[in-house]
C-alpha positions as CSV (number, residue, x, y, z in Angstrom):
1,M,137.9,105.1,122.4
2,T,137.9,108.8,121.4
3,L,135.1,110.8,122.8
4,S,133.5,113.5,120.7
5,T,132.8,116.9,122.0
6,E,129.1,116.0,122.1
7,Q,129.8,112.9,124.2
8,I,132.1,114.8,126.5
9,L,129.3,117.4,127.1
10,A,126.7,114.7,127.6
11,L,128.8,112.8,130.2
12,R,129.2,115.9,132.4
13,P,127.6,115.4,135.8
14,A,124.8,117.6,137.0
15,F,126.4,120.8,138.3
16,V,125.1,124.3,139.2
17,R,127.2,126.7,137.2
18,P,128.0,130.1,138.8
19,Q,126.7,133.4,137.6
20,P,128.9,136.3,136.4
21,S,130.5,138.0,139.4
22,M,132.8,140.7,140.5
23,I,134.3,138.3,143.0
24,P,137.0,135.8,142.0
25,V,136.7,132.1,142.6
26,D,139.7,132.1,144.9
27,V,142.9,133.9,145.8
28,L,146.0,132.0,146.8
29,H,149.3,133.2,148.2
30,E,152.1,130.7,147.5
31,I,155.8,130.3,147.2
32,E,157.2,129.0,143.9
33,A,160.7,128.1,142.5
34,A,161.7,131.0,140.3
35,T,164.7,129.3,138.8
36,C,166.3,125.9,138.5
37,R,168.6,126.9,141.4
38,G,165.6,127.1,143.7
39,N,165.4,130.9,144.0
40,L,161.9,131.6,145.3
41,A,159.1,133.9,144.2
42,N,156.1,135.2,146.1
43,V,153.1,134.3,144.0
44,T,149.6,135.6,144.1
45,T,147.3,133.3,142.2
46,V,143.9,134.7,141.2
47,L,141.4,132.2,140.1
48,L,139.2,134.4,137.9
49,R,135.5,133.7,137.3
50,G,134.7,134.0,133.6
51,S,133.2,132.3,130.7
52,E,133.8,128.7,129.6
53,C,136.7,127.7,127.3
54,S,135.6,127.0,123.7
55,F,137.7,123.8,123.7
56,R,136.1,120.7,125.3
57,C,139.1,118.6,126.4
58,T,138.4,115.1,127.6
59,M,140.1,115.5,131.0
60,C,139.0,119.0,131.9
61,D,136.8,119.8,134.8
62,L,137.6,123.6,134.9
63,W,134.2,124.3,133.3
64,K,132.7,123.9,136.8
65,S,134.0,127.3,137.8
66,T,132.9,129.1,134.7
67,H,129.6,130.7,133.7
68,F,127.4,130.6,130.6
69,G,127.7,133.4,128.1
70,P,130.6,135.8,127.5
71,T,132.5,137.4,130.3
72,P,131.0,140.9,130.9
73,V,133.3,143.9,130.4
74,G,134.7,145.1,133.7
75,N,134.2,141.9,135.7
76,L,137.7,140.7,135.5
77,P,139.4,144.0,136.5
78,A,136.9,144.2,139.5
79,Q,137.9,140.7,140.5
80,I,141.6,141.5,140.4
81,R,141.0,144.6,142.6
82,V,139.3,142.4,145.1
83,A,142.2,139.9,144.9
84,L,144.8,142.6,145.4
85,S,143.0,143.9,148.5
86,I,143.6,140.5,150.3
87,P,146.7,140.5,152.6
88,N,149.5,138.4,151.4
89,N,150.9,136.3,154.2
90,C,154.0,135.1,152.3
91,S,157.4,136.3,153.4
92,D,158.2,139.9,152.5
93,A,161.9,138.8,152.2
94,L,161.3,137.3,148.8
95,K,162.3,139.9,146.3
96,Q,160.3,138.6,143.3
97,R,156.6,139.2,143.2
98,W,154.6,137.3,140.7
99,I,150.9,137.1,139.8
100,K,149.0,134.3,138.1
101,L,145.7,135.2,136.4
102,Y,144.0,131.9,135.7
103,N,140.6,132.1,134.2
104,A,139.9,128.4,133.5
105,S,139.9,129.2,129.8
106,N,141.9,131.4,127.5
107,F,143.3,134.9,128.4
108,F,143.5,136.0,124.8
109,A,140.0,134.9,123.6
110,P,137.7,138.0,123.7
111,Y,134.8,135.8,124.7
112,N,136.7,134.9,127.9
113,V,138.6,138.1,128.5
114,P,137.2,141.2,126.8
115,T,139.9,142.9,124.8
116,E,138.8,146.3,126.1
117,D,139.7,145.1,129.7
118,L,143.3,144.3,128.9
119,P,144.7,147.9,129.5
120,A,142.9,148.1,132.9
121,I,144.2,144.7,133.9
122,A,147.7,145.6,132.9
123,S,147.5,148.8,135.0
124,L,146.2,146.9,138.0
125,I,149.1,144.5,138.0
126,G,151.9,146.9,137.2
127,D,153.8,146.2,140.5
128,F,154.4,142.6,139.7
129,D,157.7,141.3,138.3
130,R,156.1,138.5,136.4
131,V,152.5,138.0,135.1
132,I,151.4,134.4,134.2
133,V,148.2,133.8,132.2
134,E,146.8,130.7,130.5
135,N,146.0,130.3,126.8
136,H,145.4,127.6,124.2
137,P,148.3,127.2,121.7
138,L,146.0,127.8,118.7
139,L,145.1,131.2,120.1
140,T,148.7,132.5,119.9
141,S,148.5,135.9,118.1
142,S,149.9,139.4,118.1
143,K,147.5,140.3,120.9
144,I,149.8,138.5,123.3
145,A,152.8,140.7,122.4
146,D,150.5,143.8,122.6
147,F,149.5,142.9,126.2
148,A,153.2,142.2,127.1
149,N,154.1,145.7,126.0
150,L,151.5,147.1,128.5
151,L,153.2,145.4,131.5
152,N,156.0,146.6,133.6
153,G,156.9,143.0,134.5
154,R,157.6,140.0,132.2
155,L,154.8,138.1,130.6
156,E,154.6,134.3,130.8
157,V,152.0,132.3,128.9
158,A,151.0,128.9,130.3
159,M,149.8,126.3,127.7
160,G,148.8,122.7,127.7
161,L,151.2,120.5,125.9
162,E,149.7,117.5,127.7
163,T,151.7,114.8,125.9
164,V,153.9,114.3,122.9
165,E,152.4,110.8,122.4
166,P,150.3,111.7,119.3
167,T,147.4,109.2,119.7
168,A,146.9,110.1,123.4
169,L,147.0,113.8,122.5
170,R,144.5,113.4,119.7
171,N,142.2,111.4,122.0
172,L,142.1,114.4,124.5
173,N,140.0,116.4,122.0
174,K,142.3,119.3,122.5
175,Q,142.3,119.9,118.7
176,I,146.1,120.4,118.5
177,S,149.2,118.6,117.4
178,V,152.6,118.5,119.0
179,D,153.8,120.8,116.3
180,D,151.2,123.3,117.1
181,V,152.5,123.6,120.7
182,R,156.1,123.7,119.5
183,R,155.3,126.5,117.0
184,A,153.4,128.5,119.6
185,T,156.2,128.1,122.2
186,E,158.9,129.1,119.7
187,Q,156.9,132.1,118.5
188,L,156.3,133.4,122.0
189,T,159.9,132.9,123.2
190,S,161.2,134.7,120.1
191,Q,159.2,137.7,121.2
192,G,160.7,137.7,124.7
193,I,157.6,136.1,126.2
194,D,158.2,133.2,128.6
195,V,156.3,129.9,128.3
196,R,155.1,127.5,130.9
197,L,153.9,124.1,129.6
198,F,151.5,121.7,131.4
199,V,152.3,118.0,130.9
200,L,150.0,115.2,131.9
201,L,151.0,112.1,133.7
202,R,149.2,109.1,132.4
203,P,146.5,110.5,130.0
204,P,143.8,107.9,128.9
205,G,145.1,105.0,126.8
206,L,148.5,104.8,128.5
207,T,149.8,102.2,131.0
208,E,151.5,103.2,134.2
209,S,155.0,102.6,132.8
210,G,154.0,104.2,129.5
211,G,152.6,107.2,131.3
212,I,156.0,107.7,133.0
213,E,157.9,107.2,129.8
214,W,155.8,109.7,127.7
215,C,155.6,112.2,130.5
216,L,159.4,112.3,130.6
217,A,159.6,112.5,126.8
218,S,157.1,115.5,127.0
219,I,159.3,117.3,129.5
220,D,162.3,116.8,127.3
221,A,160.4,118.2,124.3
222,A,159.3,121.3,126.3
223,R,163.0,121.8,127.3
224,S,164.1,121.6,123.7
225,W,161.5,124.2,122.6
226,G,162.6,126.8,125.1
227,A,159.9,126.5,127.8
228,R,161.0,128.2,131.1
229,H,158.8,126.1,133.3
230,V,157.1,122.7,133.1
231,T,154.3,121.6,135.5
232,V,153.5,117.9,135.6
233,I,149.8,117.2,136.3
234,P,148.6,113.7,137.2
235,V,145.4,113.0,135.4
236,R,142.4,112.7,137.7
237,G,138.7,111.9,137.3
238,G,135.7,113.9,138.3
239,N,134.2,115.3,135.1
240,G,132.1,112.4,133.7
241,A,134.2,111.6,130.6
242,M,137.1,110.2,132.7
243,E,134.7,108.0,134.6
244,R,133.4,106.7,131.3
245,L,136.9,105.9,130.1
246,E,137.8,104.3,133.5
247,A,134.7,102.0,133.3
248,E,135.9,100.9,129.9
249,G,139.4,100.1,131.1
250,Q,141.0,103.0,129.2
251,F,142.0,105.1,132.2
252,E,143.3,104.7,135.7
253,S,144.7,107.5,137.8
254,P,148.5,107.3,138.2
255,L,150.3,106.1,141.3
256,A,151.8,108.7,143.6
257,S,155.1,106.9,143.1
258,S,154.9,107.6,139.4
259,L,154.7,111.4,140.0
260,E,157.6,111.0,142.5
261,R,159.6,109.2,139.8
262,V,158.9,111.8,137.1
263,L,159.9,114.7,139.4
264,S,163.0,112.9,140.7
265,D,164.2,112.2,137.2
266,S,163.6,115.7,136.0
267,V,164.5,118.4,138.5
268,G,168.0,119.9,138.3
269,K,168.7,118.5,134.9
270,S,168.6,121.8,133.0
271,S,167.7,125.5,133.4
272,V,164.0,124.6,133.1
273,V,162.0,124.7,136.3
274,I,160.1,121.4,136.8
275,A,157.2,121.2,139.3
276,A,154.7,118.5,140.2
277,D,151.1,119.7,140.6
278,L,150.1,118.5,144.1
279,W,146.5,119.5,144.0
280,D,144.4,116.6,145.2
281,W,147.5,114.7,146.1
282,E,145.6,112.4,148.4
283,R,143.5,111.2,145.5
284,L,146.4,109.5,143.8
285,R,146.8,105.7,144.2
286,G,149.4,104.1,146.3
287,L,149.1,106.3,149.4
288,C,148.1,105.6,153.0
289,A,147.5,107.6,156.2
290,D,151.1,107.0,157.4
291,C,153.0,108.1,154.3
292,S,150.7,110.6,152.5
293,Q,151.8,113.7,154.3
294,P,155.5,113.0,154.5
295,R,155.6,112.2,150.8
296,Y,153.6,115.3,150.0
297,Q,156.0,117.4,152.0
298,R,159.0,115.8,150.2
299,M,157.4,116.6,146.8
300,R,156.7,120.1,147.9
301,Q,160.3,120.7,148.9
302,M,161.5,119.2,145.6
303,N,159.3,121.7,143.8
304,L,160.8,124.6,145.8
305,T,164.4,123.6,145.9
306,Q,164.6,122.0,142.4
307,S,166.7,119.2,143.9
308,V,166.1,115.5,144.6
309,M,165.4,114.6,148.2
310,E,165.7,111.2,149.9
311,A,162.6,109.0,149.1
312,I,160.2,108.0,151.8
313,G,159.4,104.3,151.8
314,C,156.1,102.7,152.6
315,N,154.7,99.3,152.0
316,C,151.6,100.9,150.4
317,S,153.7,102.2,147.5
318,K,155.0,98.8,146.5
């Protein structure tokens, strides 16, 4: 079953949306693999509070952190100033300093990020070696290269490929084709802008084995197009639409072992950095109190080292 935009909106659970603010949703200081050889970068991730994305993807729950109406001019630079004032506890020994500006929508849509704020934002983040922002493939335009030219560091654009399985991609209501993502990736890389692609593990309509197969195929496609980094995201519920599909037998969250399999089969195979998204790891199926944390730590180390580590066995994962 393909849910329409109207159905996706109607299935959203009751939720109090935030008001526009000069304070970001959150600021995280993390370590990330900078290359396939496991070199590390010190990453400041700023979860910006802005307006909702104009696309209504079936699996998305990021709208919960967005407000109604356009993002007011000046709000995002103010949030970045707050974020940069928070001490970074990561090791100072790491030479590369990166910043992620994730606004739960599209960085190059004026409704989400006012165009007049871009010079101020670029000025605020001038000390970072790499700037990572998120954007929909259909919103790839000359504005991205213009912003890249304002930066001292290198720009990286994160986009959702999701899956190269065409029916599953169409059913996500993302309003793109696989070719749209390929063209956007190739256009950006030809301009010296790096690309990070998000790939889903087991989107609705796929079996457990099919989810693994198509996830690996999607990673291979991202490699062939020139992506620098691929993040694998296990699909989760929590937004209403996924619960509807789950009740109808069209969706089940993936097993933790499936995410382990995908990462083990992908890291160290090329120059592309492959990482598993471990957010809400404990919500994946096939975990127990004894193995959850050891397996989480194994996955985290594989993300950082870009190498396969010995598997941790447990009866619950059988």
